[in-house]
C-alpha positions in Angstrom: 76.3 62.3 -7.7 73.3 64.3 -6.6 73.5 66.9 -9.4 72.6 64.2 -11.9 69.9 62.5 -10.0 67.1 65.1 -10.0 66.9 66.0 -13.7 67.7 62.5 -15.0 64.9 61.1 -12.9 62.3 62.8 -15.0 63.5 61.6 -18.4 64.1 58.1 -17.1 60.7 57.9 -15.6 59.1 59.1 -18.9 61.1 56.5 -20.9 60.1 53.7 -18.6 56.5 54.8 -18.6 56.3 54.9 -22.4 57.9 51.5 -22.6 55.6 50.0 -19.9 54.1 47.3 -22.3 57.4 46.1 -23.8 61.0 45.4 -23.2 63.5 48.1 -23.9 64.8 47.8 -27.5 68.2 49.0 -28.7 66.5 52.0 -30.1 64.8 52.7 -26.7 68.2 52.6 -25.1 69.7 55.0 -27.6 66.7 57.4 -27.2 67.0 57.2 -23.4 70.7 57.8 -23.7 70.2 61.0 -25.8 67.8 62.3 -23.2 70.1 61.6 -20.3 73.1 63.0 -22.2 71.3 66.3 -22.7 70.6 66.5 -18.9 74.2 65.5 -18.1 75.5 68.4 -20.3 73.4 70.8 -18.3 74.4 69.5 -14.9 78.1 69.0 -15.1 81.2 71.0 -16.1 83.2 69.3 -18.7 86.9 69.4 -19.5 87.4 70.8 -23.0 91.2 70.5 -23.2 92.0 68.7 -26.4 95.1 67.0 -24.9 93.3 65.5 -22.0 90.3 64.4 -24.1 92.5 62.9 -26.7 94.3 60.8 -24.1 91.2 59.5 -22.4 89.5 58.8 -25.7 92.5 57.0 -27.0 92.4 54.6 -24.1 88.6 54.3 -24.6 89.0 53.3 -28.2 91.5 50.6 -27.2 89.0 49.3 -24.7 86.1 49.3 -27.2 88.2 47.5 -29.8 89.0 44.8 -27.3 85.4 44.5 -25.9 82.6 42.3 -27.0 80.5 43.5 -30.0 77.9 46.1 -29.1 75.1 47.8 -31.1 76.1 51.1 -29.5 78.6 53.8 -30.5 80.8 54.6 -27.6 81.8 58.2 -26.7 84.1 59.3 -23.9 83.9 62.5 -21.9 85.8 64.0 -19.0 83.8 65.6 -16.1 85.6 68.2 -14.0 84.9 66.8 -10.6 87.3 65.7 -7.8 85.2 62.6 -6.9 86.8 59.3 -7.8 84.0 58.2 -10.1 83.0 57.2 -13.6 79.6 56.3 -15.1 78.0 55.2 -18.4 74.6 56.0 -19.7 72.4 53.9 -22.0 73.5 54.1 -25.6 77.3 54.3 -25.1 78.3 57.6 -23.5 80.9 57.1 -20.8 82.0 59.8 -18.4 85.1 59.8 -16.2 85.8 62.3 -13.5 89.1 64.2 -13.3 89.3 63.0 -9.7 89.5 59.4 -10.9 92.1 60.2 -13.6 94.4 62.0 -11.0 93.9 59.2 -8.5 95.0 56.5 -11.0 98.4 55.0 -10.4 98.9 53.9 -14.0 97.1 53.9 -17.3 95.9 50.3 -16.7 93.8 51.5 -13.8 92.1 54.0 -16.0 91.6 51.4 -18.8 90.1 49.1 -16.2 87.5 51.6 -15.1 86.6 52.4 -18.7 86.4 48.7 -19.5 84.0 48.2 -16.6 81.7 51.0 -17.8 81.8 49.8 -21.4 80.8 46.4 -20.0 77.7 47.8 -18.5 76.6 49.2 -21.8 77.7 46.1 -23.9 75.8 43.8 -21.5 72.7 46.1 -21.8 72.2 46.1 -18.0 69.6 48.9 -18.2 67.4 46.8 -20.5 67.8 43.7 -18.4 67.0 45.7 -15.2 63.8 47.0 -16.8 62.7 43.5 -17.6 63.4 42.4 -14.1 61.5 45.4 -12.7 58.3 44.3 -14.6 58.2 41.4 -12.1 58.0 43.8 -9.2 55.4 46.1 -10.8 57.0 49.2 -9.2 57.9 52.1 -11.5 59.6 54.1 -8.8 62.0 51.3 -8.0 63.2 50.8 -11.6 63.9 54.5 -11.9 65.8 54.5 -8.7 67.9 51.5 -9.8 68.5 53.0 -13.3 69.8 56.2 -11.6 72.1 54.0 -9.4 73.6 52.6 -12.5 74.1 55.7 -14.5 75.3 57.8 -11.6 77.5 55.2 -10.0 76.0 56.2 -6.6 75.6 53.1 -4.5 73.3 54.9 -2.1 70.7 56.4 -4.4 68.1 53.7 -3.8 68.0 54.1 0.0 65.8 57.2 0.1 62.7 56.9 2.2 60.3 58.3 -0.4 60.2 55.1 -2.5 56.8 53.4 -2.3 58.2 49.9 -2.3 59.0 47.7 0.6 62.4 46.4 1.7 61.8 43.1 -0.1 61.3 44.7 -3.5 64.3 46.9 -3.0 66.5 44.0 -2.0 65.3 42.0 -5.0 66.3 44.7 -7.5 69.6 45.5 -5.6 70.6 41.9 -6.0 70.3 42.3 -9.7 72.4 45.4 -9.8 75.1 43.6 -7.7 75.0 40.9 -10.4 75.4 43.6 -13.1 78.5 45.0 -11.3 80.0 41.5 -11.1 79.3 41.0 -14.8 80.8 44.4 -15.7 83.9 43.4 -13.7 84.2 40.1 -15.5 83.9 41.8 -18.9 86.5 44.3 -17.8 89.0 41.6 -16.9 88.4 39.9 -20.3 88.7 43.2 -22.2 91.8 44.3 -20.4 93.6 41.1 -21.3 92.6 41.4 -24.9 93.7 45.1 -25.0 97.1 44.1 -23.6 96.6 45.7 -20.1 97.4 43.9 -16.9 94.0 43.1 -15.4 95.5 43.3 -11.9 95.2 47.1 -12.4 91.5 46.7 -11.9 92.2 45.3 -8.4 94.5 48.2 -7.5 91.9 50.7 -8.7 89.3 49.0 -6.5 91.7 49.1 -3.6 91.9 52.9 -4.1 88.1 53.1 -4.0 88.1 51.0 -0.9 90.6 53.3 0.9 88.4 56.3 0.0 85.3 54.6 1.4 86.9 53.7 4.7 85.1 55.4 7.6 82.0 56.1 5.6 78.4 54.9 6.4 78.0 51.3 5.4 74.6 49.9 4.3 73.6 46.3 5.0 74.9 44.1 2.1 71.5 43.1 0.9 70.5 46.7 0.5 73.5 47.8 -1.5 73.2 48.2 -5.3 76.9 47.4 -5.6 78.7 44.5 -4.0 81.1 45.4 -1.2 84.4 46.5 -2.6 86.4 43.9 -0.7 84.1 41.2 -2.1 84.6 42.6 -5.6 88.4 42.5 -5.2 88.3 38.8 -4.2 86.0 38.0 -7.2 88.2 39.9 -9.6 91.2 38.0 -8.4 89.3 34.8 -9.1 88.4 36.0 -12.6 92.1 36.8 -13.3 93.2 33.3 -12.2 90.5 31.9 -14.5 92.3 33.6 -17.4 95.2 31.3 -17.0 98.7 32.3 -18.1 98.3 35.8 -19.4 102.0 36.7 -19.7 103.4 40.1 -19.0 101.0 42.8 -19.9 101.4 46.6 -19.7 100.3 48.9 -16.9 102.2 52.1 -17.4 102.5 54.7 -20.2 104.5 57.9 -20.2 101.6 60.2 -20.8 99.5 59.7 -17.7 101.6 61.8 -15.3 101.6 64.6 -17.9 97.8 64.4 -18.2 97.4 64.4 -14.4 99.5 67.5 -14.0 97.6 69.2 -16.8 94.3 68.4 -15.0 95.7 69.9 -11.8 96.7 73.0 -13.6 93.3 73.4 -15.3 91.5 72.8 -12.0 93.7 75.4 -10.3 92.9 78.0 -13.0 89.2 77.3 -12.7 89.4 77.9 -8.9 91.4 81.1 -9.4 88.9 82.3 -12.0 86.0 81.6 -9.6 87.7 83.5 -6.8 88.3 86.5 -9.1 84.6 86.6 -10.0 83.5 86.7 -6.3 
């Protein structure tokens, strides 16, 4: 998401520079999250509709209650954007695009995405990534990798302006791939505890895979996320490892109403923009 990358880059770089002599503490992550959150508010248009927000936040609360303990307070926001995407920033703010909500086949798919993003925050992937970066000694690379995490953009790190070599880039990308795998594992675990069928995470990944077909593919070792097909196979294995999970829910009656409400709001915004031209 290019709109986020440029302003967030500055505050991320400042935070990492100030923390150059120590690991990121919980307070550091919260402070960083507040900075990035201010920038996100300036760069994105948010859905303010109370019905939509209440629905997403209700699922978010279910996910958080079922997730592992975290020192962060989670907050959920809806971004008016047709991209099928979601991202979390340090400190616990989670953002989901309207495009992802309308693309979801059931409530379990939305819960799976939120559980994945909550997993990134709970596992403190930003702090761990910073510690790994200190082994490379390259500030630009850690900023790039942090942006890749908070924006959900798999291709952020491929820009030619980075001062690092391919070896350092691959080294850190391997870590972010591991972070994605851990977030998937935490999502499966959380979904089961929350009473959602974890197979909904697979069907959501399949939707993402279908969207990506025909796009430019980077070599595997240069991707900050594992290939979607690989993630699907790994999630299947994680679900099998859960053993007998019984019959868990996927649907609720509210999602189709919320999806239609989003389409109506998006249509009104388009008409309003046309009237102002």
